[in-house]
DOVEXSE-998800 format. One record per residue: residue in three letters; x, y, z of N, C-alpha, C, CB in turn. Coordinates in steps of 0.05 Angstrom, whole numbers, plus 5000, padded with zeros to 4 digits. Atoms other than C-alpha are relative to their C-alpha. Glycine has a CB too. Example, Ala and Ser with C-alpha at 12.3 -4.5 7.8 and 13.67 -1.06 7.14 Angstrom:
<atoms>
ALA501849765000524649105156501850245000498050015025
SER498449764999527349795143498550225014500950094971
</atoms>
This chain:
<atoms>
MET499149864975221447923490501250274994502149825015
LYS498949735003223148653498501650075025497850204994
LEU498449954976228148593555501650254998501849765006
ASN498349775003232549133526498550265004501350004973
MET501649764997226849633529498950035028497850004979
HIS501249994974224749463599501750155019499549715011
LYS498549834981226849983650501049835023498350235011
GLY498750154979231749673698500849724991498249985023
GLY499250265009232749053655502949994993498349924976
TRP497150045007239348763630500850194978500449714991
GLY499349815022239149193567500650285010497850004980
GLU499649734988238449833607502550015017497650085016
GLY497650014984243849613655502550004984499949755017
LEU497750005017248749453600500550274987499849794978
ARG499749745012247350123568501250205019497250114991
LEU498949824979248850483633503049955004498549985026
TRP497250074996255350103643501750094975500349705005
ASN498649925025257350233570500450304999498549904976
THR499849715000255850973577502150095020497250125007
GLU498049924979259951013641502849944990499549845026
PHE497350075009265850663609501050204979500149724988
TRP499149825021266151103547500250295010498049994976
GLY499849734988264851733588502750035015497750055019
LEU497450004986270751553632502349994981500149765020
PHE497850035020275051363572500550264986499349784980
ARG499649745014273852023536501250215018497350104989
LEU498949804982275552423597502849925009498250035025
ALA497550104989281351983621502350014979499749725011
THR497850025020285151923555501750254998498749944973
PRO498349765000287352653548501350065026498450244991
LEU498849964974288552693623502449825004497949965022
ALA497850194997292852073623502450084982499149724994
LEU497949925019296752313562501450265010498950054972
ALA498849754989297753003594501749935025497850195008
GLN498450074976300052693660502649854992498349825019
ALA497650145010304752233622501950204987499249784980
GLY498349805013307252833583501650165021498350194984
LEU498549874978309053183649502349835010498150075023
ALA497950184991312852573671502149964979498849735009
LEU498150055022316052493603502250215000498550014973
MET497949804999319653153613502249925020498850275009
GLY498050094981323052863675501549764989498649925026
LEU498650235012324552213638502050094979498049814988
VAL498249895020327652603581502550125013498750214982
ASP497749904986332052963631501949785009499050165025
ILE498350224991334452303660501549874977498249785014
VAL498750125023335852013591502350184989498049954978
VAL498049815010339652633568502450025019498850284995
VAL497949974981343552713632501649745004498950095027
ALA498750264997345151963634502449984982498149774995
ARG497850015019349752083575502450175009499150104972
VAL497849844989353952563617501749845019498850255014
SER498650174980355852133677498049895020502250165014
ASP501750114978353051713734499650225021501349755012
LEU500249784980354552313780497850204992502750145003
ALA502049815009350352783738497249885001500650094971
GLN502650134999344652283732499149975029500249724987
ALA500750034972344852153807499150275012502349885016
ALA500649734990344752903821497250094991502150204992
VAL502649935011338753023776497849845013499949964969
GLY502050174987334952433805499550075029500749714998
LEU500349934972336352613877498950285003502749985014
GLY501049734999335153353865497150024993501650184982
HIS502850005008328553223830498349895023499649834975
ALA501550124978326352783888499750195023501449745009
LEU500149814978328153303940498150234994502850105007
PHE501749785009324753853901497149915000500850114972
PHE502750095004318653433887498649935026500049754982
VAL501250064974317653233960498250235009502249955021
PHE501549764991315353953974498250114978501950215009
ALA501749915022312754143905497549844998501650004974
VAL502350185003308153543905497950075020500849715002
PHE502049924980304853793969498350224989501350085026
GLY501549775011302954443935498249914976501850224991
MET501550095024300854113869497649825008501849864981
ALA502250184992296753573904497950155016501149775017
THR502049844986293454083950498150144981501450205018
MET501649865020291054453889498149814985501750144980
MET501950195012287553813865497350025014501149725003
ALA502749964987282054003915498250184983500450125027
VAL501649845018279754503862498349824982501750194983
ASP501350195019277753903819497249925010501849764996
PRO502750084991272053613862498150235005500249835025
LEU501749774995269554303882498850114974501750225014
VAL501049905026269054523809498149804988502350054981
SER501650205013266253863784497349975014501449735000
GLN502650014986260853843838498450244994500549975030
ALA501549755007259054563823498949984972501850245003
ILE501050035027258554403749497749804998502349914981
GLY502250205000254353783763497550125011500849775017
ALA502449874989249654223804499250244984500650085029
LYS500649775018249454743747500450275015497149974990
GLU499249754986252955283788502650104989500149965031
PRO497449925012258255563740501350245015499650084972
ALA498849784985259156203781501749915024497850205009
LEU498650114977261255793841502649864990498349805016
ALA497650125011266055403797502250204994499349844974
ARG498049795005269356053775501250115026498650234985
THR498949914974270056273847502149815010497750025021
HIS498050204992273655623864502550024984498849714998
PHE497649975017278255733805501850225010499250044971
TRP498449774993280456423826501249985028498450254998
GLN498850044973281356233899502349794998497849895019
GLY497750195004285655653874502550154991499249794980
ILE497849845009290056163839501450135024499250214979
CYS499049864977290756553903501549815019497750145015
VAL498850204983292355933945502649904988498149775006
SER497650105013297455703893502350195004499549974970
LEU497949814997301456343897501050015029499050284992
ALA499250004972301456333973501749755007497650025019
LEU498650254994303655603977502850004987498449764990
SER497450005013309255703927502150155015499850114971
LEU498149844983312456233971500849855025498750275007
VAL499550144976311855814033501849764996497449915013
LEU498650255005314655174002502950044991498549844980
CYS497349955007320955503977501949975023500350284988
LEU498250004976323755534048500949725007498550125023
PRO499050274993323954784065501749884978497849825006
ILE498450115022326754623996502950115003498950084972
LEU497349894997332555104007501449895025499850315003
ALA498850124976333654824077501149724995498050005023
CYS499250285004334054104054502549974982497749854987
VAL497850045018339054193998502750065013499750174975
PHE497549934986344154464047500649805023499950285011
LEU499650204979343553854093500749724989497549985017
LEU499650265012345153294044502449865011500450034970
GLU497650134989352153164071499549865027502350205003
ARG500650114974349253034140498549734998498350195016
PHE501450255005345252454110501849794987497550044984
GLY498150195011351552114084500450024971499149735007
VAL499649975028351252374013502850124995497850194987
ALA497349915006358152473983500050304993501249844976
PRO499949715005360353213980499750084971502550115011
GLU500249935028361153213905497249974989501949834983
LEU502750045009354252923893498150205013499149715007
ALA501749814986351153383946500250284987500850015029
ALA499749745012354154003913498650024974503050064997
LEU501349995026351753823844497049995002501049774982
THR502950014994344853653871498950275008499449795021
ARG500749734990344554323906499850204977502050105021
ASP500049825023346254693842497649944982502649974984
TYR502350075016340954313804497450105012499849694996
VAL502549914987335454473855499850304999499949905029
LEU500149715001337355203858499350104972502750125009
ALA500649925027336955243782497049954994501749854980
ARG502750075006330054933783497950135018499749705002
LEU501849904980327055283843498050204990501650125023
TRP501849795009324055863806497749904983501650204984
SER502450115014319255393770497749945018500949744986
LEU502150084982315255263833497450154997501050035029
PRO502649865004310055823825498549914975500450305000
ALA501350085025308755613754498749725002502149994977
MET501050274997307754883774497450005016502049825014
LEU502449994983302655053828497750144985500650145026
LEU502049875016298955543783498949824978501150264988
PHE500950195021298655023728498249795013502449874986
SER501650204987295854523778497250105005501249915026
SER502649884996290154993795498450024974500250275013
CYS501449985026288555123722499249734989501950144979
ARG500750275009288854383706497649895015502449815004
ALA502350104984284054213763497450134990500450065030
TYR502449865010279154743736499149884973500650294996
PHE500850115026279254463665499049715003502350014980
GLN501050274995278453753692497150025009501749865020
GLY502749984989272353963731498050094979499950195023
LEU501749925021269454293669499549784979501150254985
GLY500250215021270453653629501350084974497149934995
LYS498549915024275353993581502949935003499650304996
PRO497250084996281753583589501750044976500149715008
GLY498449965024283953703517501850245003498250034976
ARG498449764997286454393537502549945016498450225013
ILE497750084984291054073589502049854982499149835024
PHE498250165017293753583538501650174981498349794984
TYR498549845019295454113487502150185013498050184984
ALA498049844985298954543539502549835006498850115026
VAL497850184993303253943560501549924974499049755014
LEU498750075025304553763487501950224991497949944978
ILE498349775008307254463472502650005018498550265003
SER497749984982311754443534502049764996499150005029
ASN498250235005314453743517501850054975498449754995
ILE498449945024316653973448502250215007498250124977
PHE498149794992319954583479502249885018498650225015
ASN498150124981323254153534502049834986498549835020
LEU498250175014326253663485502450154988498649844978
VAL497949835013330054223450501850135022498850214983
THR498549854980332054613512501749835018498150165017
VAL498450164982334454043555502549904986498349765011
ILE497650095015339153783501501950244997499249894972
ALA498249765003341754493488501350085026498350234989
PHE498849904975342754663561501849795013497750065020
VAL498350204988345753993582502549954984498449735002
HIS497750065017350353853523501250244985499349794981
GLY499149765014350954553494499150004971503050025001
LEU500949975027348554823428500550284991496949924997
GLY499349735010351455413390501250175022497550134988
PRO498949834979352555983438499349915028498950284997
ILE500850104973349355593496502149805009497249874999
PRO497950194991354855253537498849755012501850145021
ALA500950254987354254543563500050045030501949764992
MET500249954972351754593634499449755016497850205005
GLY500450254986350553863651497449995017502349945018
ALA502350034983345853733710498650275005500849885027
VAL501249734995344854483723498450084976502250205006
GLY501549935024342654573651497349854999501649924976
ALA502550154999337354033662498050155018500449715009
GLY501749854982334654433721498950254988501550075025
LEU500849755013334455083682497949944978502450144988
ALA501950075021330954743623497349935011501249784983
THR502650094989325654423666498550245012500549795022
ALA501349764989324355083702498750174978501950165016
LEU501149845022323555453637497649874987502250044978
CYS502350145012318854923610497650015018500849714994
SER502349984982314454973672498550264994501050005029
TRP501349755007313055703654498849994972502050235002
VAL501250045026311855513582497349855002501949854981
THR502450154995306755003606497750175011500549765018
LEU501949824988303255523648498950204979501250165023
TRP500949825021303156013590498149864981502450114985
ALA501650155020300155483544497249955011501249734993
ILE502750054989294355323592498650265005500249825025
LEU501349744997293156053607498950104974501950205012
TRP501049945026292256143533497149884998501849884978
GLY502650135000286455653541498050145018500249715007
VAL501849874981283656023601498850254988501550085026
GLY500949755012283156673562497749964981502250144986
GLY502150055019278656353510498649745006501050004972
ALA500950264992276055763550497149954991500249975029
GLY502850055005268755863537498849845022499649874973
GLY500950174978268055513603498750165022502249845011
GLY501449854979264656073641501750205014498849815019
LEU498349814987270656493661499150294993502949964993
GLU501049745009267757083621502050225005497450065015
LEU498049804996274257463621500150204977502749875003
GLY499949825023273457763552502750014988499150275008
GLY497449975013279057933504500849764984502150065021
LYS499050225016283157493459501549805017501850114978
SER498950214984285756833483503050025004499449734988
TRP497149994998293057003471500950215021501250074974
VAL499249804980292957583521499849885028498150264998
TRP500250144975294457133580500750175024501949765000
ALA499349824978297457693621497450145010502050214992
ARG502549884993290558013620498349825017498450084975
VAL501550204984287657373648500850035030500549714990
LEU499149974972291957433711499250275012503049965001
TRP500749744990290658173717497150025007500750214979
ARG502949994994283158103713499449825024498349914975
GLY500450184977283557523762500950135026501649744996
ALA499149864976287657933811498050225009502850134995
LYS501949804994282658503807497549875012499250164975
GLY502350134989277058013819500449905029499349764983
LEU499450094973280457723880499950235020502849875001
LEU500149764982280758433909497250125001502050214990
GLY502849914999273358513896499450224980499450105027
ARG500449785019274159013838499549894971502350195000
GLY500450115026273058533780497249914996501949774996
PRO502750115005267058163751499149845024500049834974
PRO501050144976262557853804501049725003497049994998
PRO499150274996264857133790502849985012499949854974
CYS497250014992271957313810500550125027501750144980
ARG499649884974270757633878501249815020497350125010
ALA498750164980274757393937497949855017501850185018
SER501750174984271656833977501749845019498249814982
TRP498450154980275156624041498849735006500250175026
ALA501350264996269956074049501049804979497050034999
SER499050185021272155783982502949925005499750134973
ALA497250064995279555834000500249805023501550265007
LYS499950194978278155474066499249724991498350105023
ARG500950265010274454924029502249874984497550034983
ILE497850115015280354843982502149885019501350214982
LEU497950094982285254794040499049765017500850225019
LYS501150224984280654334081500149734984497250055009
LEU499950245017280053844023502949944991498250034976
GLY497550035014286953963994502349925018500750244986
ILE497750064983291653914054500349705004499750145027
PRO499650294999290153164065501049884974497449875008
ILE499050105025291253053991502950064997498450124976
GLY497249935001297753423995501749845019500350295006
LEU498650164980299853044057500349714990498750005027
GLN499850275011298252384023502149984978497349914988
ALA498050005022302352553961502850055011499350224980
THR497449954988307952824005501149755014499850235019
SER499150244986308152194048501149794980497749885016
GLU499050185021308951783984502750104989497949974977
SER497649895011314152253957502449985019499650294992
ILE497850014980318152264022501149725002498950095027
VAL498950274997318651514027501749924976497749795003
PHE498450065024321151453955502650175000498450054974
THR497649844997325952033968501949895020499350295007
PHE498450134979328351694031501549764988498349915023
VAL498650225013329851073990502250104981497949834985
GLY498049885018333451513940502550095015498850234985
VAL497749914984337851823994501649765010499050175024
ILE498650244991339451134023501549874977498049805012
ALA498650115023341150883953502450164993498149984976
ALA497749835006345651483942502249965020499150295001
SER497950054980349351324007501349744995498850015028
MET498850265006350650623981502150024979497849804991
SER498149965022353950803915498750174979501049734989
GLU501149855022353251243854498449824981502250144985
ALA501450195018351250633813497349925012501749754996
ALA502550074987345850443864498050244997500349935029
SER501749765003343151163862499150034971501650255009
ALA500849985028343251173786497949794993502549984982
ALA502050225006339550503783497350065012501149735011
HIS502549924987334350743832498650224985500550085029
ASN501249775014333251393795499049924972502050224998
ALA500850095027332851053727497349845003502149824987
THR502450154996327550573754497750185008500449785022
MET502149814991323651133788499050164976501150185022
ALA500949845023323551533723498049844984502550074983
TRP501950165016320150963686497549945015501349744991
MET502350064984315550773743498250255003500849905028
GLY501649764999313451493750498650064975501850245007
PHE501249965026312051533676497549834997502049954978
SER502350185003307550923675497850065020500849715002
PHE501949944979304251123740498250244993501450065027
CYS501649765009301951773707497549934985501850184984
PHE502450095014297051393664497849945021500549764982
ALA501950054979293651153728499150265013501249815021
LEU500749744988293851863756497950144982502450185004
GLY501949885019290252113693497349875003501049984972
LEU502550144997284951573701498750075027500549704999
GLY501149924974284251763775498850274999502249995021
GLY501249745003283152483755497350004986501950184984
ALA502650035014277652283707497949885019500349834975
ALA501950124982274451843760499150205021501449765014
SER500749794981274652423809497950194989502450165009
VAL501949825013271052873760497349874997501150094972
ARG502650135004265652373744498649955027500349734985
MET501250024974264552253818498850275008502149905021
GLY500949734993263953003829497550084984502150204994
TRP502449955015258953073772497649855011500549934970
ALA502350164990254652513799499050105027500949705003
ILE500949894974254652803869498650274997502450035019
GLY501349755005253053493843497249974988501650174981
GLN502650065012247253203803498249845018500349854973
GLU501350174981245252773863499149744986497550145011
ALA500450255014245652163817501349775016501050004971
TRP498750184981247151683875500349724988498449985025
GLY499850265011245951063834502449964982497549934984
ALA497750025018251851223789502749965014500250244982
LEU497550004986257051223844501449735000499650085029
ARG498850275000258150473850500949924972498049795011
ARG499250065028258250403774502550154992497650074981
THR497549855006263450953767502449885013499650295009
GLY497750124986267850633819500849744988499349955029
ALA499350265011267449933789501450034973497549834997
VAL498849965027268950173718502850115003498250194983
ALA497449884997274750603742502149805010499850235019
MET498150204989277950033782500849794980498849875025
VAL499450205020277349523727501850124978497449884987
SER498449865021280150033677502950035010498750264993
SER497349964989286150163723501649744998499950105028
LEU498650265002287949423725500749944971498449775012
SER499550055028287349363650502250194989497450034983
LEU498149805010291450003639502849945010499250275010
MET497350044989297249803684501149724994499950035030
ALA499050275006297749073663502249994979497749834991
PRO497850015020301949203600502650115012499350174976
TRP497649904988306849613641501249805019499550265015
ALA499050214982307349063693501549784984497749885017
ILE498850215016308948563638502750104989498149924976
LEU497549895011314249023607502250005021499550284990
TYR497949974979317949153672500849735011499050175023
SER499450264988317548433698501349814981497549885011
MET499050205019319148053634502150114982497749904984
PHE498049885018323248543593501450235014498750094973
PRO498949784985326948963645502450144987500849915028
ARG497749885012333149063604499350224979501749784986
LEU500849805020329349453551499850285011497349914987
PRO500049734989327550053594502550085016497650045018
ALA497649944984333649993640502350084983500749755017
GLY497849945017338450013582500050284989500149804978
HIS500249735011335950693559500350225021497350034986
THR499849794979336551043626502349955020497350005015
THR497750034983343050793655502550044983500149715013
HIS497649925014350150993637502249795001501150265012
SER497850194996354650443664498949715002501650075024
ALA500750284998354549683665499249935029502249814991
GLU500750054972354449693741497250105007502150135019
ALA502649904995348350133744497849844986499850304991
LEU501950165014344849713692499549735014501049944971
ALA500350254986346149073731498350045025502749895008
LEU501749944976342949393793497250074992501350215017
ALA502649905008337149693755498149784991500250214977
ILE501750215011334649053722498349875021501749794986
PRO501850124980332248713786498050205012501649885023
LEU501849804990329149373809497550024982501350275003
PHE502349995018324849393746498249755003501150014971
VAL501650244995322648673759498350035025501949755003
ILE501649954975320548853830497850204995501950105023
GLY502049795006317049483805497749894984501250234986
GLY502150115016313149073755497949855017501149814980
PHE501850154983310148663812497950185012501649865022
PHE502049844986306749253845498750214982501250135023
GLN501349805018304549643783497049995001500949964971
LEU502950025000297449373786498850135025499249704999
MET501049884975296449563859500650295002501149855024
ASP499249725000300050223850497950164984502850044989
GLY502049865016295250413794497350005013499849864973
LEU502650014986289250183835499950215021499649725012
SER500049804978291350623893499650284989502649995016
ALA500449735012291751233847497250054991501950034976
VAL502749975010284951113816498050025024499249774982
VAL501949994978281350973882500450265016500549765019
SER499649744987284651593913498550224984503050065001
GLY501649825016281451973855497149985006500649964971
LEU502950044994274651673869499350125027499349705000
LEU500449884973275251863943500250304999502049885020
ARG499749715002277552563924497550124988502450074983
GLY502549905012271452653879497750005019499349844976
ALA502150014980267152453938500550185024499749715010
GLY499449824978270552963983501049855025497750165007
ASP499150174978273352394027503049974998498649725000
THR497149995005280752574029501749915024500850284992
GLN498350064977283252454100500649705002498650095025
PRO499350284997282651684103502149904980497549844996
ALA497950085019286851604040502850075010499550134972
PHE497449924989292451984074500849815022499950285011
TYR499450184978292051544136500849724990497649975019
ILE499450275011291950894096502749994986497849914980
THR497449995014297751104052502350025019500050244981
THR497949974980301951324111500549745015499350225020
LEU499750254986300650674148501449794982497349905010
GLY498850205018302350254087502950044995498550014974
TYR497249955006308950594072501750005025500350264986
TYR498349964977311450784141499749785021499450275012
GLY500350224981308450224182500949734990497149985008
ILE499350265012309949664133502350024981497649884986
GLY498150005022313849854071502950085007499150184979
ALA497349894993319650274098501549825020499850285011
PRO498650184982321249834159500949744987498349955024
LEU499350255014321049204117502350044981497649884986
GLY497949945019325449524064502750035013499350254984
LEU497549964985330749734114501049735011499750205023
TYR499250264989330749044145501349834977497649855012
LEU499050165023331648704077502650114989497949984978
ALA497649875011336949204055502449965017499550304996
TYR497750004983341449194115500349745016499950235019
ILE499850254984339848574157500349764982497549975018
GLU499850235019338748094099502050054978497349954987
GLY497849945019344048444056499150024971502049795002
LEU501049985027339648563995500650274987497149944999
GLY499449745011341849283987497650154989502149984978
VAL502149845011337649723942497649824992501050164976
ARG502350185007333449113921498249965024501149734991
GLY501650034976331249033993498250245005501849955024
LEU501649764997328849743996497649994981501750254994
TRP502250015019324649633934498049785006501149964972
TRP501950214992321648983960498250115022501549755009
GLY501649884979319349374021497850184989501750155020
LEU502049825013315949903977497849834987501450184980
ALA501950165014312649353937497849885019501449774985
VAL501950114981309449033998498250215011501649865023
GLY501749784991307049704023497850084981501750255006
VAL501949935021303649863957497849794998501350044973
MET501950215003300349183955498049995023501449734999
VAL501949964978297049344022498250244996501550025027
ILE501449745003295050054005497749984980501950224992
GLY502050015021291249913940497449875008501149864977
PRO502650134992286049403965498750145024500549715007
THR501249874977285149784031498550254991502250075020
LEU501449765010283350423994497449924986501850154980
ALA502550095014278350033951497849935020500649754982
LEU502050074979274949764014498950265012501349835022
ARG501049754989274550474041498050134981502450195005
PHE501849875020271250723977497249875002501249984972
TYR502650135000265750203978498550035027500349704994
TRP501349944974264550314052498850285000501949975023
ARG500949725000263951064040497550054983502350184989
ILE502449955017258951033983497649845009500649934971
SER502350144989254650564023498450185020500949755015
LYS501349814982252951164067499350264985501950065024
PRO500849755013249651834050502450184995497850155016
LEU497949825008254252324014498950284997501349914974
ALA500749725004254053074015502250144983499750155027
ARG498049865016257653583971502250105018498750244985
ALA497649914985264653783992499750305008502549964984
</atoms>
């Protein structure tokens, strides 16, 4: 028998599934490590600041959440560059991919200016939400110290989406690796003091994170200058300032043809990206809301919540990296009009997400004291954090699934339904249930987390159903 050689037989089918798995694995590994590296900087901040006081840790956690609520909208919106570039690359249209990149740069700069305003407004309203004046003041100082990193974060998101679409995630990983090394030194120096640098506590953590955001951007722009990915900017890779200058000239129509302004491309980025940004923002707002409620309960409750969020955010980044890889492979398949690969890409990505998140679920649910003990300062905060880690472990599998399926839908250019499903899961189910359990049943911060867990367990499977329904119908390029 020559079943393996027969077209459409089991041998050919296994070969295709194997090719899909390893293709996804090679793309997802550096993306997941890079995403985890970005989260690791925040986790390092929490660990370093936890040695100062519960107040400092609570301020950094709350300030990060408030800042991230708006920053995540901009960063997630720029993820629309990813499917546009990947579909263009799949269709062998590199000039169009370059156009999307430069329009992404333009949109990033505009969004960063707009988003500064609500961030500034929110940090001056903390006392009205019941946050203690001392905690509110320190949180405000932290956010103001970090605010100037916003343009760098959005620009980096656009560059990252471009390299993902090109299938060159290694450049993203190396940029994040450089910034992590830099962050480890600077956050310790700025928080606790080193030589002539005074100890600045929570404010020092904000300054260090902001500085590292620009280092990350510089590192990835280094890659843009010598990307070999079709930018055709010329010059040496280290002249990153020239990259921005040539890009600005191109946006004004005076640069190389691939860089000319394209309002149509900018509109496509916003059309695809705004629902992605709203989805990410809705998730961030509900977790920030829980953080504010926890802060109004006690400093220990706030510190426990922030410690748990730091670890959950770190492990969730691996699923985000896998989701980014799944989005790219979906975009390539659609650009190539390889419709038969869509279902295979989705199935491999979903199974991989469950396998990837299972070890984290086991760690948090069975050994909660191990991560909690490294990110809490007091015995009271540790006692509150341990059950939160156990609860978080329950929804890690579905949380990872939601991230990966959102990536699949993004690659298909189907971004609005994911926003609706996520909003309904958190605001229609998770948040009301959490408030009921926290205040009516008297579970406190544990009740809030149980509500989030139930919301996530609804969102993940619903997104998966949406994906399979969508690919059952004809697809067009975004």
